[in-house]
C-alpha positions as CSV (number, residue, x, y, z in Angstrom):
1,M,289.3,158.3,128.6
2,S,286.7,155.6,128.4
3,E,283.8,155.7,129.6
4,E,282.7,153.0,132.2
5,R,279.5,151.3,131.9
6,H,277.2,151.7,134.7
7,Y,274.4,149.2,135.8
8,S,271.3,149.4,137.4
9,V,269.9,147.8,140.6
10,Q,267.6,145.7,138.4
11,E,270.3,144.3,135.8
12,I,272.7,143.4,138.8
13,A,269.6,141.8,140.2
14,A,269.2,139.6,137.4
15,A,272.5,138.5,136.9
16,W,273.2,137.7,140.1
17,G,269.6,135.6,140.9
18,T,268.7,137.8,143.7
19,D,266.0,140.7,144.2
20,S,266.7,143.9,143.8
21,G,266.0,145.1,147.4
22,T,269.0,142.7,148.6
23,I,271.2,144.3,145.7
24,R,270.6,147.9,146.9
25,R,271.6,147.3,150.5
26,Y,274.9,145.6,149.3
27,F,275.9,148.9,146.9
28,I,274.1,151.8,148.8
29,N,276.9,153.2,150.8
30,E,279.3,151.6,148.4
31,E,282.6,154.5,147.3
32,G,281.7,155.1,144.0
33,V,278.0,154.6,143.3
34,E,276.0,157.5,142.0
35,K,273.3,158.1,144.1
36,I,270.8,160.1,142.2
37,A,267.1,161.4,144.0
38,C,264.0,160.1,143.0
39,S,260.8,161.5,145.0
40,A,258.2,159.4,144.3
41,T,254.8,160.9,144.3
42,R,252.8,159.3,147.1
43,S,255.8,158.6,149.7
44,R,257.2,161.2,151.8
45,Y,260.6,159.0,151.9
46,L,263.3,159.8,149.4
47,R,264.2,157.1,147.2
48,W,267.7,156.5,145.2
49,R,268.3,155.3,141.8
50,L,271.7,154.0,141.9
51,S,274.2,154.0,139.0
52,I,276.3,151.6,139.5
53,P,280.0,151.4,137.7
54,E,281.4,148.2,136.5
55,S,284.0,148.5,138.4
56,V,282.7,148.3,141.9
57,V,280.2,145.5,140.7
58,T,283.9,143.9,140.0
59,R,284.9,144.4,143.0
60,V,281.3,143.9,145.4
61,H,281.7,140.3,144.0
62,I,285.1,139.4,144.3
63,A,284.2,140.4,148.1
64,F,281.3,138.0,148.1
65,R,283.1,135.6,146.8
66,Q,286.3,135.8,149.2
67,K,283.6,135.9,151.9
68,E,282.2,132.7,150.2
69,R,285.5,130.6,150.3
70,R,286.2,131.3,154.0
71,H,283.0,131.1,155.6
72,P,283.2,127.5,157.4
73,F,279.5,126.9,157.2
74,T,279.1,126.5,153.2
75,R,280.5,124.3,150.9
76,R,279.4,123.2,146.9
77,D,277.8,120.0,145.7
78,Q,279.0,118.8,142.6
79,K,276.2,121.2,140.3
80,G,278.8,124.0,142.1
81,E,275.8,125.0,144.2
82,V,276.6,126.6,147.9
83,R,275.0,124.1,150.4
84,S,275.2,124.8,154.1
85,R,276.5,122.6,155.9
86,M,274.5,123.0,158.8
87,A,271.8,122.0,157.2
88,S,273.0,118.8,155.4
89,S,274.3,117.8,158.5
90,A,270.8,117.8,160.3
91,T,269.2,115.4,157.2
């Protein structure tokens, strides 16, 4: 039985080029993500440290790529960057 690699929120945020809050929102309720309770010393709120398996990262990434392809208001420019059709038609 092989152990699957687990990623932190910060590792995925750096790889995907977004902030950790966005990644946390994407994965907090995903099946297979391990949530470890961490209490902040000066906070009355419970904070969760997420341990995200590689299979879950791949599944979510594929789902977002498929949504992006189907979305009617996005397109890619020559460099492969996503551009909004709404924004480009206004200029």
